[in-house]
C-alpha positions, 0 to 999 in steps of 0.5 A: 783379611786373614782371621776376619770372616764375615758370612751371611747364609741361611738368614744367619750372619756370622762375624769372626776375628779369629778370637771371637765369633758372633752369630746373629739372626739376620732378620732383614738387617734387624740383627738378633744375637744368637751365639758368642764364642771365645774361639781361643779358649773354646768357650761359647754362649747360646743366646736366647734373645727374641728381640733385635739388639738395637731396639727403637721404642715403638718401632715396626717391621723392617725393610729388607736389609743389606750387607756390604763388606770391605777390607781396610788396609792399614794407614799410618794411624789406623790398623788394617781391619775388615768392616761389615756394614749392615743397613736396614730401615724402619719406616722413614728411618735408615739404620746403619751398623758398622762392625769393625773386625781386627785380626785376632782381636777378642772383641768386635766393635760397632758404630751406629749411624742414622738417617731420615725421619725418626719416630718419637723415642726416649733416650734409652734406645738399646745399643746392645742386648745380650740374653743368655741361659744361666743364673750365676753371673756377676756384673761389674761396671766401671765409671770414669770421671774427667773435669779433672780440675774438679775431680781427683778420683777418676774411676769408680767401680760397682759390682753385684750378683745378677738377680731378678730386679733390673739394676742400672749402672753408669759407666763406660765398661761393663764386665759380665762374669760367670761365677762358676767358670773362669770366662766372661764377656765385656761391653765397652761403650764408646762415648764421653763420661756420664756428665757429658753424655748427650741425651743421657738416659740416666744410665749406660747399662741395665742388667738382671739375671740372664740379660744385659743391655747397653743404652743411650746412643747419644742422639735425640730426634732433632739430631737426625736429618734425611739428608746426612748420616748422623753418627751415634755412640758406639759399643764394643763387645768381647770375650774374657777369660783368665781371671782379672788379668785376662779381663783387662788384657781383652779390653786393652787388646781392642784399645790398642787397635784403635790407633797405631802408635808411631814412636816418632809421632806419638811417643813424647816427653813434652814440656809445656810453657803454662805449668809455672803459671806464667801464662802469656806474660813471658812467652815470646821468641827469646823465652822459647829459644831459652826453653829449648836450650834448657829443655835439651839438657833436660831431655825433652822431645817436644816443646809446646807453646801454650796460650799466648803464641797467637796474636789474639788474646784469650780469656785465660790471658794474664792481660785484661780484654781477652775472649774465646768468643767470636774468634773469627771476627779477627782473621788474624787471631791465629797468626803468631803474635807480632810483638812476641814472635816478630819473625814468626815461629820459624826461628823457634821451630828451626832451633828446635829441629837443630836440638831434636825437639819438636815444637807444638802449639796450643789451640782453642777451636771456635765454639761459636754456633756449635763449631760452625767455623770448623773449616776455618779452624782446620785450615789454621791447623793445616797451614801451621803444619804446611808453613812450619811443620807443626803437627801436635796440637793441644785442643783446649777450651772445648764444649760439646753441648749438642750433636752438631758440635760433636759432628763439627769437631770430628769434621775438623779433626778428620780434615786435619788428619787427611791434609797432613797425611795422618801426621797430626796428633791432638792432645785432647784436654779433659780438665774441664767442660763437656768433653770426650772422656777417656773412651771417645775420639781416641783415634785422634791422639792422646789425652791431656789429663790434669792441670796441677799447680804448686801455686794453688797447692793442688799438686802432689806427686802421689796424687798424680801416680794414684790417678795414673795407677787407677786409670791404667787398668782400663785406659792405655797408659800410653794415651795419657799425658801425665804431669810432673812439676818443678818441685822446688817452686812455692814451697811456702804454699805447703805446710812445713810438716807435710811429708808429702809436699812436693818439696819433700819428694825427689824430682826423680820420683816426680818424673818416674810417676809419669814414665809408663805414660806420656811424661808432661814436664809442666813447668818452665825449664829455665826456672829449674835449679841447676841440680 
């Protein structure tokens, strides 16, 4: 592929995208970083590390490594790129590093896989180690917070000048900048937020003068088996220049290559039936058809039927007796509700097509036994796609307490994507639980960011704008579903003298706060006043 080059010669492995060039000592596949170059700006760093970048505590000599290079053409969801697969083994443990090289990208990504028998190790396994010459460097770490039902400040930054003592940072993103020059490096750790990180070592980065290490693969010895590869967390390393804007552009240049956005599939102004707290009390065919008519006047492109479209009763139902446990004890759980939708979903889907509105649904994967029913879940979603053409699914209620749960969820997503030829889009809810965060599973769709309700007085348009503003520096805004509400509802729930109460904010402003993202009309359109 033009610009992307992989060369192994004289015990030196070179990876290049046309923008960044990295050289490693091959070391029988136990790679040691030697050199990073910003080809575009003409900057380079000679690295001084002597130990392998990927280090296991107590590991020994490596067996002979192997290199395989493959070119992956673009698909409907994945940009074209080159993969360089480096394999090596240490005793009975096999290690696979899969480098992803995107043309003219200022960063190179690396995914880690392990297989075999793992020697005892602590969680702080080094994923990336950069050791350089020079004293005058500054480090800045960006930590992210999801569980937005509880958190309303979603980004925190910490900065320091590097010194002799080690300093530990939590966060997904680390900027390393030369103080005397306009140039630097960044490391992006592709994993959930700290609270949801599996086998968390207590931090994500350890820095000191002349050295930075990313730690925490997200696996424990018990997660690894001889018979199958276990995917760990990944790391992305890139070059920056051009001040703060240049730093952000470098990260964004990589992020926009994770998933290809198709306007008819990934861009949406979605309306969801849950935002007015009607839950499943009003959802049904007549209500949905009325919402489509009102939504068409409003200008939405997607209508999402939230919890209640299905036959099974969830734990979030307004009615008693609902559960999200043992879903598959009821084979009809995910069939359309026979009383609310006696003709199935077809009349609603058909009317939506006539109005130019795509109908979407809510789905809660069965978490029993770490998503052991992932094939049943995938079959349900594929069935909805094949029968109705439904391809956009809000994924809610997820808990990822262990690696097996993560692996099975990924299997479900991958199966649905393959069966729908890349047409499926997943709205990944990060409002609660132990989930994916902002830098993991990004290849599957967008992020449902917040539940906010005037019923509970926790919706303020300026809070929504603030959260989008802070996140958008480090997370592509087009990856975020951002809510706007019916500002006329529940005025009595706010102080009469509160100038920032929703009723005191023009509806057009509430919507405008969302325009740079994926606007989410979090209300019932039939409940809006005529104005």
